[in-house]
C-alpha positions, 0 to 999 in steps of 0.5 A: 500500499501506498504511503499516502493511502496508508495515511489516508486510511488512518485518518479514517480509522482514527478521525473519521469513523470514531466521530472525531471529527463532526462534518454532517451538521449544516453551519458546524464543523466540531472537532476534538483532538482532546486526550481526556477521556471525555471529548471537548469539542471545539468549533473549527472552520474550513479556511482556505489556503490561498487566503493565508498565503495573501495575508502572509506575502501582504504582511510580510512585504509591507512590514518586513521583519516586524511583520513576520515577528507579528505573523510569528507570535499570532501563530505561536498563541494560537498553536498554544491557546488550542492546545490549552483548550483541546486538553492536551497531555503534558510532559507534566501530567502524562507518562513518558509512553503516554505523551509519547503515544499522543505525540505519534497521534497529532502528527498522524493527523497532520499528515491526514489533513494538513501535509502529504505526509509527516514524521517526527521526532522528539527528544523530552530529555533535550526538549526537542522537537522535529517534524518533517513534512511533504506538500505542507498548507501556505508555507509550500506556496509561498515559502513563508508559513510563520503562522500555521508552520514556525508558529503554532508548531511550536506554541503546541510543542510550548505548551506539551513541555509546559515552556513557554520560551520554546521557539521553532523555526523551519529551516528547510521549506519546499515553497524555498526550493527545498525538497521538504518541510523541516521545522525545528522546535526547541529551547533557544540554546538549542535553535541559535544551534541551527540558526540565529534567524527565529523569533521569539513569542512568551507573552502566551495565555491558556484557555479552558474549555468551559460550559460558557464555550460548550453552551455557546458554540454548541450544534443547532438546527438551522434555518436559513442554511442547509449544506452541511461539509458532509453534504457538499463532498457527497454532492462533489461541489467539494472533493476530498482526496489524499487528505487534501479538502479543495473546491475546484483545487483552491484547497482548505484545511480544519482549523480551530476558530480562535486562529481568525480572532488571534490573528486579527489581534495580532495584526490591527496592532500594525501602523494600518494592519488593520486595513490592510488585513481587510484588503487582503481579505477582499482580494481573496473574496475576488478569487474565491467568486471568479473560481466560483463563475456565477454572480448570485453570491446570496445562494453561494454565500449562503450554500458555502460558509456555512459547510465550511462551519460559520454558522446559519448565514443569510445574505439579505439585499433591501435598503442596505447589503447586509450579512447575516451569521447566527450561530458565528463561531463564540470565542473570548475574543468574540465581544473585542473582535472586528470580524475583519477578515470575514468582513473583507472576504464578503466585501470580495465576494459581493464586490466581484458579483455586482461589479462595484465595490462594496465594502462591509464597513459595519458589524454588529453582535448579539450574544445570548444562548449562541453569538450572531454577527451581522455585517453590513455596507 
């Protein structure tokens, strides 16, 4: 059996069949990788690889080293928080055998969703972790990968070892012409023996899964959205092949919804960062609409985005353009967010559909038993 077929077979047996990933509910995608006896289901979104490529490219082109640091910080903060929310085993609360077994499981999961192949080595005494990847998301095209490669992997390993000073660096990258992507996570002194070109981020926050998160994100019956991810896969609208989810050759990857909130929060610290982020997302929205090919944006938005996990979505064109999302993924950052990424994407989609510039500048949220987000142009 070819290596990739083995990876996909493992993914089906260990993730899909035990329902560690729920993809058959319109408006919702939920995943548990929890190491605890009781599953912890977190709200996932299927995110476009090309969107992250655009964001990284524009941030690095505009801000240089400061931009790279911002992207790395966002990724590491995300990886650390996500690991804590998932209650991943740490070196302090599990045996070395259990710790190694979970690391193996996690890498296998990565190999089934984010890459064609993933292998790792870990040295608990030296606090080092290496990950070798083939065809990994984002960096395979732009040679950057500060969010989901260097950053998020470093944050996950820092949490696992309960050592915030552990950093990560991609020593090799297919997007830079290497045969593989190779990431080293280690204490500063160990990294310096390999490279001096890495970033630091120790302002990391843990967040526990609790009843508030569970209540505000629990699966509910949708009113406006009829399609689940599973429905679009069965209809052939989306394709899952060899571990990769795609829409007309446009690759998507599953990621906990905290990433959008944290990425927005970090980028808006940069001078004019919020506008740059909005513009990058609008540019992607235009590309997505052109890939779709039709101009009925209301149908496309209500069919497509709920299946990716964004909630129960309705686009309205009355006295002013509005898009409402019931059951939008809630996090502790929801009340301070400006929802720049979603507003940008929707602006690009609608502008391209109507042939004129439309900016969703306004937004409103309501939090009751769930989060309702409304954006307006």
